[in-house]
N, C-alpha and C positions, 0 to 999 in steps of 0.2 A: 505492501500499498504507497511505503512513503518514497516504492523510487515512481512512482503514480505522478503520487505530489511534486514530484521533483522535476519530473518530465514536466505535467503539465503548469508549473509555474520556472520551470523555460525557455517552456511554447508563446504564452505569453507576454514575457522579455521579447523571447525574438521578437513576435505579432509588432510592441511600440516601437521595440524601431524600426522595421521595417517601413511605417507608416509614419514616425522622425522626417527618416528619411528618403520616402520618398515625396510629404509635403516640400522637402528642401531642397529639394531635385527640382520640384511645382513650380514655387517659389524663387526662387535665383532664374529658369529659363524667363519668368513672369515680366523681376524683375529687370531681368539683358535685353527681352527680344523689346520692353518698352523708352530703355534705354536708349539702345540702334535706334530705334523712331524717331526719339525726340534729340536725334543728332543729324537721322537724315535732314527731317522736318530745313533744321537751322542752318544743316548746311546747301540747302534748296533753297535759302533764302536768303544765305546771305552771295551765291550764286545768282539769285533773281537781278541784286540791285546795278 
């Protein structure tokens, strides 16, 4: 019974790490896309002048 309890505990910990890591990757990609779009807009405005 102790093995099963320990296994479930580590499984839940792994799931938490995967969820946090996935959220961090999603947030990083979103922020990078926003920064790239903002830089491209500024570059286009500078080139138009």
